[in-house]
A tleap script that builds the chain and sets N, CA, C and O, in Angstrom:
source leaprc.protein.ff14SB
mol = sequence {
  NMET THR HIE HIE VAL LYS LEU ILE SER THR
  ALA THR VAL ILE SER GLY ASP GLU VAL LEU
  LEU VAL ARG TYR ALA ASN MET PRO ASP HIE
  GLN ARG GLY TRP PHE MET PRO HIE ASP LEU
  LEU GLU ASP LEU GLU HIE PRO GLN ASP ALA
  ALA ALA ARG ALA LEU ARG GLU GLN LEU ALA
  ILE VAL ALA PRO ALA LEU VAL LEU LYS HIE
  ILE GLU SER PHE ARG GLY ARG ASP GLY THR
  TRP HIE LEU SER PHE HIE PHE LEU ALA GLU
  LEU THR GLU ILE ALA GLN LEU GLN ALA ASN
  ALA ALA VAL SER GLU ALA THR TRP PHE LYS
  ARG ASP GLN LEU PRO PRO ARG ASP GLN VAL
  SER HIE HIE GLY TRP ALA LEU ASP VAL LEU
  GLU THR VAL THR ALA THR ALA SER CARG
}
set mol.1.N position { -198.811 -182.513 58.152 }
set mol.1.CA position { -199.105 -182.042 59.497 }
set mol.1.C position { -198.681 -180.951 59.614 }
set mol.1.O position { -197.491 -180.841 59.320 }
set mol.2.N position { -199.648 -179.261 60.231 }
set mol.2.CA position { -198.780 -178.399 60.547 }
set mol.2.C position { -198.463 -178.619 62.081 }
set mol.2.O position { -199.080 -179.248 62.941 }
set mol.3.N position { -197.208 -177.835 62.135 }
set mol.3.CA position { -196.576 -177.953 63.549 }
set mol.3.C position { -196.605 -176.835 63.825 }
set mol.3.O position { -196.172 -176.055 62.976 }
set mol.4.N position { -197.157 -176.249 65.199 }
set mol.4.CA position { -197.022 -174.579 65.430 }
set mol.4.C position { -195.773 -174.876 66.118 }
set mol.4.O position { -195.583 -175.969 66.653 }
set mol.5.N position { -194.806 -173.813 66.120 }
set mol.5.CA position { -193.641 -173.968 66.618 }
set mol.5.C position { -193.459 -172.492 67.373 }
set mol.5.O position { -193.817 -171.419 66.889 }
set mol.6.N position { -192.933 -172.647 68.439 }
set mol.6.CA position { -192.439 -171.273 69.476 }
set mol.6.C position { -191.006 -171.496 69.832 }
set mol.6.O position { -190.560 -172.431 70.498 }
set mol.7.N position { -190.331 -170.478 69.280 }
set mol.7.CA position { -188.800 -170.238 69.213 }
set mol.7.C position { -188.654 -169.337 70.477 }
set mol.7.O position { -189.390 -168.356 70.590 }
set mol.8.N position { -187.790 -169.616 71.368 }
set mol.8.CA position { -187.721 -168.904 72.704 }
set mol.8.C position { -186.237 -168.534 73.110 }
set mol.8.O position { -185.352 -169.269 72.673 }
set mol.9.N position { -185.963 -167.691 73.737 }
set mol.9.CA position { -184.572 -167.363 74.182 }
set mol.9.C position { -185.106 -166.928 75.679 }
set mol.9.O position { -185.896 -166.070 76.073 }
set mol.10.N position { -184.275 -167.958 76.345 }
set mol.10.CA position { -183.973 -167.453 77.995 }
set mol.10.C position { -182.476 -166.999 78.113 }
set mol.10.O position { -181.579 -167.318 77.332 }
set mol.11.N position { -182.369 -166.283 79.107 }
set mol.11.CA position { -181.424 -165.832 79.787 }
set mol.11.C position { -181.149 -165.883 81.118 }
set mol.11.O position { -181.534 -165.023 81.911 }
set mol.12.N position { -180.447 -166.931 81.439 }
set mol.12.CA position { -180.013 -167.263 83.272 }
set mol.12.C position { -178.900 -166.246 83.109 }
set mol.12.O position { -178.088 -166.053 82.205 }
set mol.13.N position { -179.199 -165.456 84.671 }
set mol.13.CA position { -178.607 -164.415 84.532 }
set mol.13.C position { -178.001 -164.632 86.162 }
set mol.13.O position { -178.816 -164.781 87.073 }
set mol.14.N position { -176.482 -164.635 86.448 }
set mol.14.CA position { -175.862 -164.693 87.626 }
set mol.14.C position { -175.063 -163.772 87.695 }
set mol.14.O position { -174.621 -163.103 86.761 }
set mol.15.N position { -174.783 -163.668 89.054 }
set mol.15.CA position { -173.827 -162.675 89.363 }
set mol.15.C position { -173.392 -163.293 90.807 }
set mol.15.O position { -174.241 -163.531 91.665 }
set mol.16.N position { -172.057 -163.525 91.000 }
set mol.16.CA position { -171.697 -164.245 92.156 }
set mol.16.C position { -172.294 -165.463 92.420 }
set mol.16.O position { -172.263 -166.143 91.395 }
set mol.17.N position { -173.050 -166.287 93.731 }
set mol.17.CA position { -173.539 -167.396 93.975 }
set mol.17.C position { -175.363 -166.615 93.925 }
set mol.17.O position { -176.214 -167.199 94.596 }
set mol.18.N position { -175.725 -165.526 93.232 }
set mol.18.CA position { -177.067 -165.038 93.116 }
set mol.18.C position { -177.515 -165.288 91.752 }
set mol.18.O position { -176.835 -165.198 90.730 }
set mol.19.N position { -179.140 -165.718 91.894 }
set mol.19.CA position { -179.681 -165.767 90.489 }
set mol.19.C position { -180.834 -165.080 90.490 }
set mol.19.O position { -181.588 -165.056 91.463 }
set mol.20.N position { -181.110 -164.299 89.084 }
set mol.20.CA position { -182.378 -163.625 88.925 }
set mol.20.C position { -183.578 -164.460 88.427 }
set mol.20.O position { -183.415 -165.436 87.695 }
set mol.21.N position { -184.751 -164.056 88.837 }
set mol.21.CA position { -185.894 -164.821 88.692 }
set mol.21.C position { -186.604 -164.086 88.440 }
set mol.21.O position { -186.500 -163.011 89.031 }
set mol.22.N position { -187.602 -164.239 87.532 }
set mol.22.CA position { -188.806 -163.373 87.729 }
set mol.22.C position { -190.204 -163.930 87.339 }
set mol.22.O position { -190.468 -164.803 86.512 }
set mol.23.N position { -191.127 -163.128 88.228 }
set mol.23.CA position { -192.961 -163.372 87.621 }
set mol.23.C position { -193.021 -162.757 86.749 }
set mol.23.O position { -192.272 -161.788 86.622 }
set mol.24.N position { -194.074 -163.144 85.682 }
set mol.24.CA position { -194.585 -162.306 84.728 }
set mol.24.C position { -196.087 -161.974 85.313 }
set mol.24.O position { -196.703 -162.771 86.020 }
set mol.25.N position { -196.568 -160.740 84.936 }
set mol.25.CA position { -197.868 -160.461 85.016 }
set mol.25.C position { -198.632 -161.052 84.201 }
set mol.25.O position { -199.684 -161.440 84.709 }
set mol.26.N position { -198.482 -161.286 83.015 }
set mol.26.CA position { -199.348 -162.607 82.317 }
set mol.26.C position { -198.746 -163.777 82.126 }
set mol.26.O position { -197.914 -163.975 81.240 }
set mol.27.N position { -199.091 -164.524 82.859 }
set mol.27.CA position { -198.335 -165.563 82.695 }
set mol.27.C position { -198.067 -166.495 81.326 }
set mol.27.O position { -198.936 -167.019 80.630 }
set mol.28.N position { -197.304 -166.524 81.229 }
set mol.28.CA position { -196.857 -167.642 79.813 }
set mol.28.C position { -197.106 -168.660 79.728 }
set mol.28.O position { -196.783 -169.298 80.730 }
set mol.29.N position { -197.811 -169.518 78.568 }
set mol.29.CA position { -198.320 -170.829 78.644 }
set mol.29.C position { -199.429 -170.911 80.029 }
set mol.29.O position { -199.497 -172.004 80.590 }
set mol.30.N position { -200.053 -170.076 80.421 }
set mol.30.CA position { -201.150 -169.974 81.783 }
set mol.30.C position { -200.176 -170.720 82.979 }
set mol.30.O position { -200.697 -171.221 83.976 }
set mol.31.N position { -198.829 -170.729 82.775 }
set mol.31.CA position { -198.378 -171.575 84.255 }
set mol.31.C position { -197.783 -170.140 85.047 }
set mol.31.O position { -197.328 -169.112 84.545 }
set mol.32.N position { -197.959 -170.472 86.304 }
set mol.32.CA position { -197.589 -169.362 87.320 }
set mol.32.C position { -196.587 -169.780 88.030 }
set mol.32.O position { -196.475 -170.981 88.276 }
set mol.33.N position { -195.436 -168.611 88.608 }
set mol.33.CA position { -194.274 -169.141 89.298 }
set mol.33.C position { -193.313 -168.703 88.882 }
set mol.33.O position { -193.494 -167.962 87.916 }
set mol.34.N position { -191.922 -168.885 89.316 }
set mol.34.CA position { -190.505 -168.079 89.055 }
set mol.34.C position { -190.447 -168.790 87.196 }
set mol.34.O position { -191.067 -169.736 86.709 }
set mol.35.N position { -189.413 -167.823 86.560 }
set mol.35.CA position { -189.324 -168.280 85.223 }
set mol.35.C position { -187.749 -167.527 85.313 }
set mol.35.O position { -187.260 -166.765 86.147 }
set mol.36.N position { -187.341 -167.988 84.338 }
set mol.36.CA position { -185.837 -166.974 83.966 }
set mol.36.C position { -186.488 -166.546 83.012 }
set mol.36.O position { -187.340 -167.022 82.262 }
set mol.37.N position { -185.716 -165.061 83.185 }
set mol.37.CA position { -186.091 -163.962 81.802 }
set mol.37.C position { -186.059 -164.431 80.438 }
set mol.37.O position { -185.075 -165.080 80.084 }
set mol.38.N position { -187.051 -164.181 79.567 }
set mol.38.CA position { -187.209 -165.037 78.396 }
set mol.38.C position { -188.183 -163.977 77.469 }
set mol.38.O position { -188.856 -163.051 77.922 }
set mol.39.N position { -188.083 -164.300 76.342 }
set mol.39.CA position { -189.179 -163.755 75.386 }
set mol.39.C position { -189.119 -165.050 73.981 }
set mol.39.O position { -188.241 -165.867 73.705 }
set mol.40.N position { -190.406 -164.774 73.354 }
set mol.40.CA position { -190.176 -165.387 71.650 }
set mol.40.C position { -189.509 -164.235 71.079 }
set mol.40.O position { -189.575 -163.018 71.253 }
set mol.41.N position { -188.720 -165.167 70.201 }
set mol.41.CA position { -188.585 -164.478 69.157 }
set mol.41.C position { -189.060 -163.838 68.253 }
set mol.41.O position { -189.981 -164.434 67.693 }
set mol.42.N position { -188.728 -162.433 67.682 }
set mol.42.CA position { -189.480 -161.762 66.708 }
set mol.42.C position { -188.770 -162.058 65.550 }
set mol.42.O position { -187.561 -162.294 65.530 }
set mol.43.N position { -189.787 -162.045 64.222 }
set mol.43.CA position { -189.649 -162.771 63.128 }
set mol.43.C position { -188.017 -161.925 62.523 }
set mol.43.O position { -187.649 -160.753 62.441 }
set mol.44.N position { -187.470 -163.110 62.239 }
set mol.44.CA position { -186.009 -163.292 61.877 }
set mol.44.C position { -184.924 -162.532 62.608 }
set mol.44.O position { -183.822 -162.116 62.251 }
set mol.45.N position { -185.777 -162.474 64.063 }
set mol.45.CA position { -184.363 -162.371 65.239 }
set mol.45.C position { -183.807 -163.772 65.406 }
set mol.45.O position { -184.316 -164.892 65.366 }
set mol.46.N position { -182.090 -163.122 65.690 }
set mol.46.CA position { -181.387 -164.035 66.277 }
set mol.46.C position { -181.769 -164.473 67.548 }
set mol.46.O position { -182.561 -163.764 68.170 }
set mol.47.N position { -181.235 -165.810 68.197 }
set mol.47.CA position { -181.522 -165.764 69.500 }
set mol.47.C position { -180.764 -164.851 70.301 }
set mol.47.O position { -181.319 -164.293 71.248 }
set mol.48.N position { -179.688 -164.656 70.062 }
set mol.48.CA position { -178.901 -164.408 71.215 }
set mol.48.C position { -179.390 -162.903 71.127 }
set mol.48.O position { -179.470 -162.441 72.265 }
set mol.49.N position { -179.745 -161.980 70.142 }
set mol.49.CA position { -180.672 -160.803 70.426 }
set mol.49.C position { -181.909 -161.113 70.911 }
set mol.49.O position { -182.177 -160.201 71.692 }
set mol.50.N position { -182.688 -161.783 70.888 }
set mol.50.CA position { -184.007 -162.069 71.362 }
set mol.50.C position { -183.596 -161.943 73.516 }
set mol.50.O position { -184.093 -161.158 74.323 }
set mol.51.N position { -182.784 -162.812 73.707 }
set mol.51.CA position { -182.357 -162.627 74.939 }
set mol.51.C position { -181.660 -161.583 75.438 }
set mol.51.O position { -181.807 -161.509 76.658 }
set mol.52.N position { -180.944 -160.726 74.975 }
set mol.52.CA position { -180.612 -159.461 74.726 }
set mol.52.C position { -181.549 -158.757 74.994 }
set mol.52.O position { -181.492 -158.161 76.069 }
set mol.53.N position { -182.653 -158.582 74.193 }
set mol.53.CA position { -183.799 -157.538 74.464 }
set mol.53.C position { -184.618 -158.188 75.411 }
set mol.53.O position { -185.395 -157.319 75.809 }
set mol.54.N position { -184.922 -159.529 76.133 }
set mol.54.CA position { -185.413 -159.617 76.868 }
set mol.54.C position { -184.930 -159.063 78.370 }
set mol.54.O position { -185.578 -158.484 79.242 }
set mol.55.N position { -183.958 -159.348 78.334 }
set mol.55.CA position { -183.127 -158.194 79.315 }
set mol.55.C position { -183.405 -156.817 79.745 }
set mol.55.O position { -183.565 -156.243 80.822 }
set mol.56.N position { -183.402 -156.394 78.076 }
set mol.56.CA position { -183.159 -154.926 78.515 }
set mol.56.C position { -184.555 -154.279 78.640 }
set mol.56.O position { -184.822 -153.377 79.434 }
set mol.57.N position { -185.503 -154.900 77.673 }
set mol.57.CA position { -186.859 -154.075 77.774 }
set mol.57.C position { -187.615 -154.862 79.194 }
set mol.57.O position { -188.251 -154.111 79.935 }
set mol.58.N position { -187.562 -155.974 79.468 }
set mol.58.CA position { -188.466 -156.578 80.673 }
set mol.58.C position { -187.527 -155.874 82.123 }
set mol.58.O position { -188.128 -155.550 83.148 }
set mol.59.N position { -186.201 -155.743 81.996 }
set mol.59.CA position { -185.404 -155.589 83.418 }
set mol.59.C position { -184.405 -154.147 83.412 }
set mol.59.O position { -183.936 -153.695 84.456 }
set mol.60.N position { -184.178 -153.535 82.089 }
set mol.60.CA position { -183.219 -152.766 82.018 }
set mol.60.C position { -181.680 -152.949 82.240 }
set mol.60.O position { -180.811 -152.097 82.428 }
set mol.61.N position { -181.588 -154.581 82.148 }
set mol.61.CA position { -180.101 -154.832 82.054 }
set mol.61.C position { -179.623 -155.012 80.698 }
set mol.61.O position { -180.301 -155.540 79.817 }
set mol.62.N position { -178.257 -154.496 80.512 }
set mol.62.CA position { -177.247 -154.584 79.485 }
set mol.62.C position { -176.388 -155.481 79.875 }
set mol.62.O position { -175.425 -155.169 80.576 }
set mol.63.N position { -176.698 -157.147 79.336 }
set mol.63.CA position { -175.835 -157.687 79.645 }
set mol.63.C position { -174.597 -157.792 79.081 }
set mol.63.O position { -174.688 -157.732 77.854 }
set mol.64.N position { -173.389 -157.934 79.502 }
set mol.64.CA position { -172.076 -157.680 78.583 }
set mol.64.C position { -171.727 -158.978 78.082 }
set mol.64.O position { -170.598 -158.954 77.591 }
set mol.65.N position { -172.204 -159.951 78.031 }
set mol.65.CA position { -171.864 -161.391 76.976 }
set mol.65.C position { -173.037 -161.961 77.657 }
set mol.65.O position { -173.421 -161.911 78.826 }
set mol.66.N position { -173.591 -162.628 76.378 }
set mol.66.CA position { -174.584 -163.843 76.579 }
set mol.66.C position { -174.202 -164.747 75.938 }
set mol.66.O position { -173.996 -164.386 74.779 }
set mol.67.N position { -173.926 -166.120 76.164 }
set mol.67.CA position { -173.199 -167.103 75.975 }
set mol.67.C position { -174.425 -168.231 76.004 }
set mol.67.O position { -175.110 -168.453 77.002 }
set mol.68.N position { -174.579 -168.932 74.661 }
set mol.68.CA position { -175.474 -169.985 74.423 }
set mol.68.C position { -174.758 -171.263 74.631 }
set mol.68.O position { -173.844 -171.849 74.052 }
set mol.69.N position { -175.694 -171.544 75.935 }
set mol.69.CA position { -174.827 -172.820 76.588 }
set mol.69.C position { -175.899 -174.113 76.285 }
set mol.69.O position { -175.366 -175.218 76.184 }
set mol.70.N position { -177.260 -174.043 76.145 }
set mol.70.CA position { -178.308 -175.076 75.866 }
set mol.70.C position { -178.908 -174.782 74.948 }
set mol.70.O position { -179.227 -173.599 74.837 }
set mol.71.N position { -179.403 -175.993 73.655 }
set mol.71.CA position { -180.751 -175.546 73.329 }
set mol.71.C position { -181.503 -176.700 73.443 }
set mol.71.O position { -180.944 -177.796 73.395 }
set mol.72.N position { -183.102 -176.563 73.634 }
set mol.72.CA position { -184.122 -177.506 73.951 }
set mol.72.C position { -185.176 -177.616 73.099 }
set mol.72.O position { -185.533 -176.636 72.446 }
set mol.73.N position { -185.700 -178.615 73.014 }
set mol.73.CA position { -186.361 -179.136 71.614 }
set mol.73.C position { -187.634 -179.906 73.111 }
set mol.73.O position { -187.296 -180.577 74.086 }
set mol.74.N position { -188.979 -179.467 72.730 }
set mol.74.CA position { -189.883 -180.309 73.317 }
set mol.74.C position { -191.025 -180.003 72.955 }
set mol.74.O position { -191.167 -178.877 72.477 }
set mol.75.N position { -192.373 -181.028 73.078 }
set mol.75.CA position { -193.591 -180.945 72.312 }
set mol.75.C position { -194.302 -180.156 73.789 }
set mol.75.O position { -194.335 -180.822 74.823 }
set mol.76.N position { -194.738 -179.009 73.786 }
set mol.76.CA position { -195.453 -178.263 74.817 }
set mol.76.C position { -197.071 -178.729 75.239 }
set mol.76.O position { -197.862 -178.934 74.318 }
set mol.77.N position { -197.505 -178.880 76.624 }
set mol.77.CA position { -198.770 -179.098 76.757 }
set mol.77.C position { -200.091 -178.897 75.959 }
set mol.77.O position { -201.152 -179.521 75.932 }
set mol.78.N position { -199.540 -177.589 75.204 }
set mol.78.CA position { -200.359 -177.107 74.465 }
set mol.78.C position { -200.701 -178.029 72.832 }
set mol.78.O position { -201.719 -177.992 72.140 }
set mol.79.N position { -199.356 -178.833 72.611 }
set mol.79.CA position { -199.325 -179.532 71.409 }
set mol.79.C position { -198.356 -178.639 70.692 }
set mol.79.O position { -197.960 -179.141 69.640 }
set mol.80.N position { -197.831 -177.375 70.985 }
set mol.80.CA position { -196.475 -176.863 70.129 }
set mol.80.C position { -195.240 -177.596 70.481 }
set mol.80.O position { -194.904 -178.308 71.427 }
set mol.81.N position { -194.714 -177.204 69.463 }
set mol.81.CA position { -192.954 -177.561 69.271 }
set mol.81.C position { -192.290 -176.636 69.917 }
set mol.81.O position { -191.976 -175.645 69.257 }
set mol.82.N position { -191.997 -176.675 70.981 }
set mol.82.CA position { -191.166 -175.622 71.737 }
set mol.82.C position { -189.508 -176.097 71.261 }
set mol.82.O position { -188.918 -177.170 71.389 }
set mol.83.N position { -189.029 -174.604 70.586 }
set mol.83.CA position { -187.282 -174.738 70.626 }
set mol.83.C position { -186.753 -173.446 71.406 }
set mol.83.O position { -186.711 -172.306 70.945 }
set mol.84.N position { -186.380 -173.834 72.611 }
set mol.84.CA position { -185.727 -172.780 73.518 }
set mol.84.C position { -183.830 -172.924 73.610 }
set mol.84.O position { -183.117 -173.861 73.969 }
set mol.85.N position { -183.504 -171.543 73.109 }
set mol.85.CA position { -182.009 -171.246 73.207 }
set mol.85.C position { -182.122 -170.766 74.678 }
set mol.85.O position { -182.953 -169.939 75.055 }
set mol.86.N position { -181.140 -171.408 75.522 }
set mol.86.CA position { -180.543 -170.905 76.866 }
set mol.86.C position { -179.520 -170.694 76.656 }
set mol.86.O position { -178.633 -171.469 76.300 }
set mol.87.N position { -179.469 -169.027 76.948 }
set mol.87.CA position { -178.128 -168.055 77.200 }
set mol.87.C position { -177.810 -167.958 78.734 }
set mol.87.O position { -178.700 -167.996 79.584 }
set mol.88.N position { -176.567 -167.839 79.005 }
set mol.88.CA position { -175.973 -167.787 80.571 }
set mol.88.C position { -175.467 -166.022 80.160 }
set mol.88.O position { -174.993 -165.737 79.060 }
set mol.89.N position { -175.642 -165.198 81.053 }
set mol.89.CA position { -175.275 -163.664 81.373 }
set mol.89.C position { -174.270 -163.911 83.072 }
set mol.89.O position { -174.840 -164.156 84.134 }
set mol.90.N position { -173.262 -163.816 82.975 }
set mol.90.CA position { -172.627 -163.663 84.207 }
set mol.90.C position { -172.159 -162.490 84.313 }
set mol.90.O position { -171.344 -162.038 83.507 }
set mol.91.N position { -172.708 -161.699 85.538 }
set mol.91.CA position { -172.181 -160.011 85.864 }
set mol.91.C position { -171.579 -159.965 87.010 }
set mol.91.O position { -172.093 -160.559 87.957 }
set mol.92.N position { -170.472 -159.318 87.163 }
set mol.92.CA position { -169.543 -158.482 87.851 }
set mol.92.C position { -170.513 -158.567 89.272 }
set mol.92.O position { -170.349 -159.285 90.259 }
set mol.93.N position { -171.654 -157.489 88.971 }
set mol.93.CA position { -172.312 -157.133 89.955 }
set mol.93.C position { -173.642 -157.469 90.093 }
set mol.93.O position { -174.242 -157.808 89.074 }
set mol.94.N position { -174.135 -157.446 90.986 }
set mol.94.CA position { -175.706 -157.672 90.886 }
set mol.94.C position { -176.417 -156.514 90.482 }
set mol.94.O position { -176.533 -155.593 91.290 }
set mol.95.N position { -176.937 -156.423 89.282 }
set mol.95.CA position { -177.867 -155.200 88.700 }
set mol.95.C position { -179.235 -154.813 89.268 }
set mol.95.O position { -180.118 -155.556 89.697 }
set mol.96.N position { -179.208 -153.486 89.172 }
set mol.96.CA position { -180.226 -153.234 89.878 }
set mol.96.C position { -181.523 -153.321 88.846 }
set mol.96.O position { -181.270 -153.236 87.645 }
set mol.97.N position { -182.543 -153.445 89.157 }
set mol.97.CA position { -183.700 -154.132 88.143 }
set mol.97.C position { -184.592 -153.124 88.239 }
set mol.97.O position { -184.787 -152.500 89.283 }
set mol.98.N position { -185.213 -152.900 87.097 }
set mol.98.CA position { -186.328 -151.568 86.779 }
set mol.98.C position { -187.182 -152.621 85.768 }
set mol.98.O position { -186.852 -152.901 84.615 }
set mol.99.N position { -188.541 -153.210 86.601 }
set mol.99.CA position { -188.975 -154.165 85.519 }
set mol.99.C position { -189.789 -153.548 84.627 }
set mol.99.O position { -190.160 -152.501 85.159 }
set mol.100.N position { -190.234 -153.652 83.599 }
set mol.100.CA position { -191.222 -152.851 82.838 }
set mol.100.C position { -192.678 -153.614 83.243 }
set mol.100.O position { -192.582 -154.144 84.350 }
set mol.101.N position { -193.685 -153.752 82.764 }
set mol.101.CA position { -195.294 -153.906 83.075 }
set mol.101.C position { -195.343 -155.136 82.959 }
set mol.101.O position { -196.031 -155.725 83.793 }
set mol.102.N position { -194.660 -155.928 81.926 }
set mol.102.CA position { -194.625 -157.106 81.752 }
set mol.102.C position { -194.407 -158.175 82.848 }
set mol.102.O position { -194.861 -159.319 82.817 }
set mol.103.N position { -193.468 -157.507 84.046 }
set mol.103.CA position { -193.042 -158.250 85.087 }
set mol.103.C position { -193.410 -158.007 86.212 }
set mol.103.O position { -193.207 -156.878 86.659 }
set mol.104.N position { -194.035 -158.953 86.970 }
set mol.104.CA position { -194.632 -158.503 87.786 }
set mol.104.C position { -193.850 -158.477 89.293 }
set mol.104.O position { -194.391 -157.978 90.279 }
set mol.105.N position { -192.512 -159.081 89.327 }
set mol.105.CA position { -191.574 -159.338 90.333 }
set mol.105.C position { -190.641 -159.787 89.953 }
set mol.105.O position { -190.700 -160.757 89.198 }
set mol.106.N position { -189.284 -159.170 90.390 }
set mol.106.CA position { -188.003 -159.627 89.811 }
set mol.106.C position { -187.212 -159.633 90.826 }
set mol.106.O position { -187.261 -158.631 91.540 }
set mol.107.N position { -186.140 -160.867 91.249 }
set mol.107.CA position { -185.736 -160.885 92.531 }
set mol.107.C position { -184.135 -161.720 92.298 }
set mol.107.O position { -184.003 -162.620 91.468 }
set mol.108.N position { -183.149 -161.293 93.074 }
set mol.108.CA position { -182.210 -162.200 92.812 }
set mol.108.C position { -181.857 -162.879 94.116 }
set mol.108.O position { -181.527 -162.261 95.129 }
set mol.109.N position { -181.963 -164.395 94.006 }
set mol.109.CA position { -181.892 -165.297 94.695 }
set mol.109.C position { -180.587 -166.298 94.811 }
set mol.109.O position { -180.016 -166.898 93.900 }
set mol.110.N position { -180.247 -166.284 96.479 }
set mol.110.CA position { -178.731 -167.114 96.417 }
set mol.110.C position { -179.191 -168.398 96.200 }
set mol.110.O position { -180.317 -168.774 96.526 }
set mol.111.N position { -178.042 -169.341 95.457 }
set mol.111.CA position { -178.061 -170.206 94.865 }
set mol.111.C position { -178.785 -171.281 95.973 }
set mol.111.O position { -179.611 -172.059 95.496 }
set mol.112.N position { -178.529 -171.347 97.305 }
set mol.112.CA position { -178.631 -172.435 98.419 }
set mol.112.C position { -180.191 -171.833 98.870 }
set mol.112.O position { -180.902 -172.468 99.649 }
set mol.113.N position { -180.539 -170.755 98.375 }
set mol.113.CA position { -181.937 -170.323 98.954 }
set mol.113.C position { -183.289 -169.961 97.695 }
set mol.113.O position { -184.287 -169.256 97.845 }
set mol.114.N position { -182.751 -170.898 96.245 }
set mol.114.CA position { -183.665 -171.030 95.476 }
set mol.114.C position { -185.191 -171.227 95.795 }
set mol.114.O position { -185.447 -172.009 96.710 }
set mol.115.N position { -186.158 -170.658 95.197 }
set mol.115.CA position { -187.598 -171.316 95.730 }
set mol.115.C position { -187.832 -172.587 95.077 }
set mol.115.O position { -187.308 -173.012 94.048 }
set mol.116.N position { -188.637 -173.095 95.772 }
set mol.116.CA position { -188.845 -174.616 95.875 }
set mol.116.C position { -189.644 -174.995 94.471 }
set mol.116.O position { -190.584 -174.299 94.088 }
set mol.117.N position { -189.274 -175.939 93.876 }
set mol.117.CA position { -189.772 -176.476 92.895 }
set mol.117.C position { -191.312 -176.305 92.336 }
set mol.117.O position { -191.777 -176.027 91.230 }
set mol.118.N position { -191.877 -176.600 93.611 }
set mol.118.CA position { -193.584 -175.899 93.267 }
set mol.118.C position { -194.069 -174.753 92.995 }
set mol.118.O position { -195.156 -174.452 92.501 }
set mol.119.N position { -192.732 -173.775 93.534 }
set mol.119.CA position { -193.389 -172.537 93.229 }
set mol.119.C position { -192.708 -171.894 92.031 }
set mol.119.O position { -192.861 -170.695 91.797 }
set mol.120.N position { -191.967 -172.671 91.285 }
set mol.120.CA position { -191.409 -172.404 89.823 }
set mol.120.C position { -191.984 -172.966 88.699 }
set mol.120.O position { -192.384 -174.127 88.623 }
set mol.121.N position { -192.017 -172.236 87.938 }
set mol.121.CA position { -193.163 -172.220 86.329 }
set mol.121.C position { -192.812 -173.721 85.675 }
set mol.121.O position { -191.613 -173.994 85.729 }
set mol.122.N position { -193.583 -174.627 85.130 }
set mol.122.CA position { -193.548 -175.673 84.467 }
set mol.122.C position { -192.531 -176.607 85.086 }
set mol.122.O position { -191.369 -176.851 84.761 }
set mol.123.N position { -193.271 -177.051 86.047 }
set mol.123.CA position { -192.757 -177.985 87.158 }
set mol.123.C position { -191.356 -177.906 87.356 }
set mol.123.O position { -190.583 -178.823 87.077 }
set mol.124.N position { -191.024 -176.810 87.836 }
set mol.124.CA position { -189.411 -176.389 88.206 }
set mol.124.C position { -188.739 -176.408 86.962 }
set mol.124.O position { -187.518 -176.269 87.032 }
set mol.125.N position { -189.282 -176.557 85.743 }
set mol.125.CA position { -188.237 -175.875 84.239 }
set mol.125.C position { -186.873 -174.896 84.804 }
set mol.125.O position { -185.707 -175.283 84.731 }
set mol.126.N position { -187.217 -173.826 85.259 }
set mol.126.CA position { -185.950 -172.930 85.404 }
set mol.126.C position { -185.039 -173.176 86.457 }
set mol.126.O position { -183.990 -172.575 86.689 }
set mol.127.N position { -185.638 -174.291 87.182 }
set mol.127.CA position { -184.333 -174.598 88.292 }
set mol.127.C position { -183.328 -175.923 87.349 }
set mol.127.O position { -182.141 -176.177 87.550 }
set mol.128.N position { -184.299 -176.630 86.264 }
set mol.128.CA position { -183.280 -177.565 85.722 }
set mol.128.C position { -182.114 -176.439 84.452 }
set mol.128.O position { -180.933 -176.558 84.127 }
set mol.129.N position { -183.231 -175.396 84.049 }
set mol.129.CA position { -181.923 -174.824 83.438 }
set mol.129.C position { -181.062 -174.378 84.008 }
set mol.129.O position { -179.941 -174.517 83.519 }
set mol.130.N position { -181.215 -173.654 85.283 }
set mol.130.CA position { -180.342 -173.397 85.931 }
set mol.130.C position { -178.842 -174.182 85.863 }
set mol.130.O position { -177.758 -173.797 85.425 }
set mol.131.N position { -179.164 -175.156 86.344 }
set mol.131.CA position { -178.306 -176.415 86.301 }
set mol.131.C position { -177.831 -176.717 85.135 }
set mol.131.O position { -176.642 -177.030 85.200 }
set mol.132.N position { -178.378 -176.757 83.862 }
set mol.132.CA position { -177.739 -177.107 82.949 }
set mol.132.C position { -176.898 -175.965 82.477 }
set mol.132.O position { -175.730 -176.271 82.238 }
set mol.133.N position { -177.223 -174.750 82.296 }
set mol.133.CA position { -176.533 -173.659 81.856 }
set mol.133.C position { -175.169 -173.213 82.763 }
set mol.133.O position { -174.197 -172.596 82.329 }
set mol.134.N position { -175.354 -173.652 84.001 }
set mol.134.CA position { -174.480 -173.272 84.920 }
set mol.134.C position { -173.365 -174.268 85.146 }
set mol.134.O position { -172.318 -173.915 85.689 }
set mol.135.N position { -173.614 -175.755 84.657 }
set mol.135.CA position { -172.664 -176.776 85.104 }
set mol.135.C position { -171.322 -176.148 84.360 }
set mol.135.O position { -170.274 -176.519 84.887 }
set mol.136.N position { -171.191 -175.348 83.336 }
set mol.136.CA position { -169.586 -175.102 83.082 }
set mol.136.C position { -169.006 -173.705 83.696 }
set mol.136.O position { -167.807 -173.424 83.684 }
set mol.137.N position { -170.150 -172.774 84.296 }
set mol.137.CA position { -169.974 -171.457 84.361 }
set mol.137.C position { -169.052 -171.419 86.070 }
set mol.137.O position { -169.262 -172.021 87.124 }
set mol.138.N position { -168.039 -170.438 85.660 }
set mol.138.CA position { -167.283 -170.045 86.844 }
set mol.138.C position { -168.081 -169.904 87.941 }
set mol.138.O position { -169.298 -169.720 87.926 }
set mol.139.N position { -167.344 -169.997 88.926 }
set mol.139.CA position { -168.289 -170.092 90.284 }
set mol.139.C position { -167.312 -169.352 91.225 }
set mol.139.O position { -167.608 -169.175 92.407 }
savepdb mol mol.pdb
quit
């Protein structure tokens, strides 16, 4: 049996009590709503490099450090196996965003004013990732 695999790196970007979420122009996996910045790994690319590239190319953010906080494995609705590497970037100040054409909207949200779950892609997946990767982050 052949398994199709999607290797994904996400970057949860926080600054103080704010978190960065994006909407993509061409919605990945036919999903609508807010996402953590992310991208598929390129051939032979390290997951940390993919997360850094996603931030740099999509939003012009150069994160001082990306720390791997969680690895998630699941079967997508399309039958592909997803292996997601979730990184955390803690910024000392809110970065000015320069979104590329792939990003239709990028917004900093206060942690207590996040969008409702039904406005977040994959049934609120970014909210779950946020809670997981920031469980041990400094606040």
